[in-house]
C-alpha positions as CSV (number, residue, x, y, z in Angstrom):
1,M,0.0,0.0,0.0
2,S,1.3,3.4,-0.9
3,V,-0.8,5.1,1.8
4,E,-1.1,3.6,5.2
5,M,-3.4,4.6,8.1
6,T,-3.3,3.8,11.8
7,R,-5.4,5.2,14.6
8,Q,-4.9,5.5,18.3
9,G,-7.8,7.2,20.0
10,E,-8.2,10.7,18.8
11,V,-5.0,10.7,16.7
12,A,-4.8,9.1,13.2
13,T,-1.5,8.8,11.3
14,V,-1.5,8.7,7.5
15,T,1.8,7.7,6.0
16,I,2.8,8.1,2.3
17,S,4.9,5.0,1.8
18,R,6.8,4.8,-1.5
19,P,10.4,5.0,-0.2
20,R,12.0,3.6,-3.4
21,A,10.3,6.4,-5.4
22,L,11.2,9.0,-2.7
23,N,7.5,9.0,-1.8
24,A,6.6,10.6,-5.2
25,L,2.9,11.1,-5.9
26,D,1.6,9.0,-8.7
27,A,-2.1,8.5,-9.6
28,D,-2.5,5.4,-7.4
29,T,-1.0,7.2,-4.4
30,L,-3.3,10.2,-4.9
31,R,-6.4,8.0,-5.2
32,S,-5.4,6.1,-2.0
33,L,-4.8,9.4,-0.2
34,R,-8.2,10.8,-1.3
35,E,-9.9,7.6,-0.2
36,C,-8.2,7.6,3.1
37,M,-9.3,11.2,3.8
38,Q,-12.8,10.4,2.8
39,N,-12.9,7.5,5.2
40,L,-11.5,9.6,8.0
41,A,-14.2,12.2,7.3
42,M,-16.9,9.7,8.2
43,D,-15.5,9.4,11.7
44,P,-13.0,12.2,12.1
45,P,-10.3,12.0,14.8
46,R,-9.4,15.2,16.5
47,V,-5.9,15.2,14.9
48,V,-4.5,13.6,11.7
49,V,-0.7,13.3,11.5
50,L,0.5,13.2,7.9
51,D,4.0,11.8,7.5
52,S,6.0,9.7,5.0
53,A,8.4,6.7,5.0
54,G,12.1,7.1,5.2
55,D,14.3,9.7,6.9
56,R,15.5,11.8,3.9
57,V,12.5,12.8,1.9
58,F,9.0,13.9,2.8
59,V,7.6,13.8,-0.7
60,A,9.8,14.4,-3.7
61,G,6.9,15.7,-5.8
62,A,4.6,14.3,-8.4
63,D,5.9,11.1,-10.2
64,I,7.9,12.6,-13.1
65,A,8.3,9.2,-14.8
66,S,4.5,8.8,-15.1
67,M,4.1,12.4,-16.2
68,S,6.7,12.2,-18.9
69,T,4.3,10.5,-21.4
70,M,1.1,12.2,-20.5
71,T,-1.2,13.8,-23.1
72,P,-2.8,17.2,-22.2
73,E,-6.1,15.3,-21.3
74,E,-4.2,12.8,-19.1
75,A,-2.4,15.7,-17.4
76,R,-5.8,17.4,-16.8
77,E,-7.1,14.2,-15.1
78,F,-3.9,13.9,-13.1
79,T,-4.0,17.5,-11.8
80,L,-7.7,17.1,-11.0
81,L,-6.9,14.0,-9.0
82,G,-4.3,15.9,-7.0
83,H,-6.7,18.7,-6.3
84,A,-9.3,16.2,-5.1
85,A,-6.9,14.5,-2.8
86,F,-5.5,17.7,-1.3
87,D,-9.0,19.3,-1.0
88,A,-10.1,16.2,0.9
89,I,-7.3,16.9,3.4
90,E,-8.2,20.6,3.7
91,R,-11.9,19.8,4.2
92,L,-11.3,17.4,7.1
93,P,-12.7,18.9,10.4
94,S,-9.6,17.4,12.1
95,I,-6.5,19.4,12.7
96,V,-4.0,18.0,10.1
97,L,-0.3,18.1,11.1
98,A,2.3,17.5,8.5
99,V,5.6,16.0,9.7
100,V,8.3,16.9,7.2
101,Q,11.7,15.2,7.8
102,G,13.4,16.1,4.5
103,A,12.7,17.5,1.1
104,A,9.1,18.6,0.4
105,L,9.3,19.5,-3.3
106,G,6.6,20.3,-5.8
107,G,3.7,18.1,-4.9
108,G,5.3,17.5,-1.5
109,C,5.3,21.2,-0.8
110,E,1.7,21.4,-2.0
111,L,0.8,18.5,0.3
112,A,2.2,20.3,3.3
113,L,0.3,23.5,2.2
114,A,-2.9,21.5,2.3
115,C,-2.3,20.7,6.0
116,D,-3.2,23.0,8.9
117,L,0.2,22.9,10.7
118,V,3.7,21.8,9.7
119,I,6.5,20.6,12.0
120,A,9.8,20.1,10.2
121,S,13.3,18.8,10.8
122,E,16.1,21.2,10.6
123,K,17.1,19.3,7.5
124,A,13.8,19.9,5.7
125,R,13.7,21.8,2.4
126,F,10.7,23.3,0.6
127,G,10.1,24.5,-2.9
128,Q,8.0,24.5,-6.1
129,P,10.7,23.7,-8.7
130,E,8.2,22.8,-11.5
131,T,9.2,25.7,-13.7
132,N,12.6,24.0,-14.0
133,L,10.8,21.3,-16.0
134,G,8.8,23.7,-18.1
135,L,5.7,23.2,-15.8
136,I,3.9,25.0,-13.1
137,P,2.6,23.7,-9.7
138,G,-0.5,21.7,-10.5
139,F,-1.9,20.4,-7.2
140,G,-3.0,23.8,-5.8
141,G,0.5,25.1,-5.3
142,C,0.0,28.4,-7.1
143,S,-3.1,29.3,-5.1
144,R,-2.2,27.9,-1.6
145,L,1.4,29.1,-1.7
146,L,0.3,32.6,-2.6
147,R,-2.2,32.7,0.3
148,R,0.4,31.3,2.7
149,V,3.4,33.4,1.9
150,G,2.1,36.4,0.0
151,V,2.2,37.4,-3.6
152,A,5.8,38.6,-3.8
153,A,7.4,35.5,-2.2
154,A,5.1,33.1,-4.1
155,R,6.0,34.6,-7.4
156,E,9.7,34.4,-6.6
157,L,9.5,30.7,-5.5
158,V,7.5,29.6,-8.5
159,Y,9.3,31.6,-11.2
160,T,12.8,30.7,-10.0
161,G,12.1,27.2,-8.7
162,R,14.3,28.1,-5.7
163,L,14.4,25.8,-2.7
164,V,14.3,27.2,0.9
165,D,15.7,25.6,4.0
166,A,13.6,25.0,7.1
167,A,14.6,28.3,8.7
168,E,13.6,30.4,5.7
169,A,10.4,28.3,5.3
170,R,9.4,29.2,8.9
171,T,10.1,32.9,8.2
172,L,7.9,32.7,5.1
173,G,5.1,31.0,7.1
174,L,5.4,27.6,5.5
175,V,6.5,25.9,8.7
176,N,5.2,26.3,12.3
177,R,7.9,24.5,14.3
178,I,11.5,23.4,13.5
179,V,13.2,20.7,15.6
180,A,16.3,18.6,15.5
181,P,16.1,15.6,13.2
182,E,16.5,13.1,16.0
183,S,13.6,14.7,17.9
184,L,11.2,15.2,15.1
185,R,9.0,12.1,15.7
186,E,8.9,12.6,19.4
187,E,8.0,16.3,19.1
188,A,5.4,15.6,16.5
189,D,3.7,13.0,18.6
190,A,3.8,15.3,21.6
191,W,2.3,18.1,19.7
192,A,-0.4,15.8,18.2
193,A,-1.3,14.6,21.7
194,E,-1.6,18.2,22.9
195,L,-3.7,19.2,19.9
196,A,-6.0,16.2,20.6
197,T,-7.0,17.8,23.9
198,R,-8.3,20.9,22.2
199,P,-12.1,21.3,21.8
200,P,-12.8,19.5,18.5
201,L,-16.0,21.4,17.6
202,A,-14.5,24.8,18.2
203,C,-11.4,23.9,16.2
204,A,-13.5,22.5,13.3
205,R,-15.6,25.7,13.2
206,A,-12.5,27.9,13.4
207,K,-11.0,25.9,10.5
208,V,-14.1,26.6,8.4
209,A,-14.1,30.3,9.3
210,M,-10.4,30.6,8.4
211,A,-10.8,28.8,5.2
212,A,-13.6,31.2,4.2
213,A,-11.3,34.1,5.1
214,E,-8.6,32.7,2.7
215,T,-11.0,32.1,-0.2
216,S,-13.9,34.6,0.1
217,D,-14.4,38.3,0.2
218,A,-14.2,39.9,3.7
219,R,-18.0,40.3,4.2
220,S,-18.7,36.7,3.2
221,A,-15.9,35.4,5.5
222,Q,-17.3,37.5,8.4
223,A,-20.7,36.0,7.8
224,V,-19.3,32.5,8.0
225,E,-17.5,33.5,11.3
226,V,-20.7,34.9,12.8
227,E,-22.6,31.7,12.1
228,A,-19.8,29.5,13.3
229,F,-19.5,31.4,16.5
230,A,-23.2,31.5,17.2
231,G,-23.7,27.9,16.4
232,L,-21.2,26.8,19.0
233,F,-23.5,28.0,21.8
234,G,-25.8,25.0,21.2
235,A,-22.9,22.7,21.9
236,A,-22.3,20.9,25.2
237,D,-18.5,21.5,24.8
238,T,-19.1,25.3,24.7
239,R,-21.1,25.2,27.9
240,E,-18.5,23.0,29.5
241,G,-15.7,25.4,28.5
242,L,-17.5,28.5,29.8
243,E,-18.6,26.8,33.1
244,A,-15.1,25.4,33.6
245,F,-13.6,28.9,33.2
246,L,-16.0,30.4,35.8
247,E,-15.5,27.5,38.2
248,K,-11.7,27.7,37.7
249,R,-11.2,24.1,36.7
250,P,-9.9,22.3,33.6
251,A,-12.5,21.8,30.9
252,E,-13.3,18.3,29.6
253,F,-14.3,18.5,26.0
254,K,-16.1,15.5,24.6
255,G,-16.9,16.7,21.0
256,R,-20.6,17.3,21.6
């Protein structure tokens, strides 16, 4: 299997596993990833950890060998498949944490961009080098990268195909936390466990509201935020959070 999933309580781990191909994304892998996310959406955990096999490369990009013989129509189907898989990640109500141990290039960078949070090794590198091949990012990279790092930085990275190290990626807003390579898994697991204690309904509604702010006009995004905020007052978790604050005790969120 090119995509493996395990679950322990409120944390699911989804692993891209094509180490001999540097975890490159071919059509079968993208289909498996989309299916995995669709299955998780039916019973979402509070946190999804998205990682990959091996210790050198997160995801090297799309599978260039399979792309080299594509017709325009086949390329259209391939990019639509990539969008569908990454959109399924973005739509999950769970917090999705990408664990990047090495190179996240092309489709790998786009995969990280589809996640909510990114923790990276000091050895990680990020970039959209597609223009070096006479292509452009095709799995949402142009749009998501621009929203994440701003117009000027996105244009430079796409036009030049330049790679950035973990430190610069954090400065640009591509990465949330950087840790030593030998501590990456431990730190990622600890962060995932911490995130799993957060109120799931509130985090899911915040995710919807922030997505609207990224993709809609200001008034539409504010309307989504208003409804998300108001709707939470019918939830037991919200009552628990408010009462726990007033009673000066830790809240126990149950996702209801």
